[in-house]
C-alpha positions in Angstrom: 0.0 -2.3 11.0 -1.9 1.1 10.7 -3.1 2.0 7.4 -1.5 5.3 7.7 2.0 3.7 8.2 1.8 1.5 5.3 0.6 4.2 3.0 3.5 6.4 4.2 6.0 3.7 3.5 4.6 3.4 -0.1 4.7 7.0 -0.7 8.4 7.2 0.4 9.2 4.4 -1.9 7.9 6.3 -4.8 4.4 5.2 -5.2 1.6 7.9 -6.2 -2.0 7.7 -5.3 -3.8 6.3 -8.4 -7.5 6.0 -7.4 -10.2 4.6 -5.2 -11.7 1.2 -5.5 -14.9 0.0 -3.7 -12.9 -1.0 -0.6 -9.2 -0.3 -1.6 -7.2 2.6 -2.4 -4.8 2.2 -5.4 -1.2 3.2 -5.5 1.1 3.0 -8.7 4.7 3.2 -9.2 5.8 2.7 -12.9 3.8 -0.1 -14.2 3.2 -1.7 -10.6 -0.2 -1.0 -9.0 -0.8 -2.1 -5.5 -4.2 -2.1 -3.8 -4.3 -1.5 -0.2 -7.5 -2.1 1.9 -9.1 0.9 3.4 -9.1 -0.1 7.0 -7.8 1.5 10.1 -5.7 -1.6 11.0 -4.3 -3.9 8.1 -3.5 -7.6 8.9 0.2 -7.7 9.6 1.0 -10.5 7.3 -0.7 -8.7 4.3 1.2 -5.5 5.2 4.6 -7.4 5.1 3.8 -9.1 1.9 3.0 -5.8 0.3 6.0 -4.3 1.5 8.3 -7.3 0.6 6.8 -7.7 -2.9 7.8 -4.0 -3.7 11.3 -4.4 -2.0 10.4 -2.1 0.8 11.6 -2.6 4.4 
């Protein structure tokens, strides 16, 4: 999955950009912080796990 597509889905689900890490960007919704790798392509299994963990389809 493309990085932009995953970030768009997180933002639509109510996440806000929270900050940069060394190799990841952090997004926050309430008390949940999700770290997204900063790559053009994100492994499909990882992307689906991130979305499923947060109840996003």
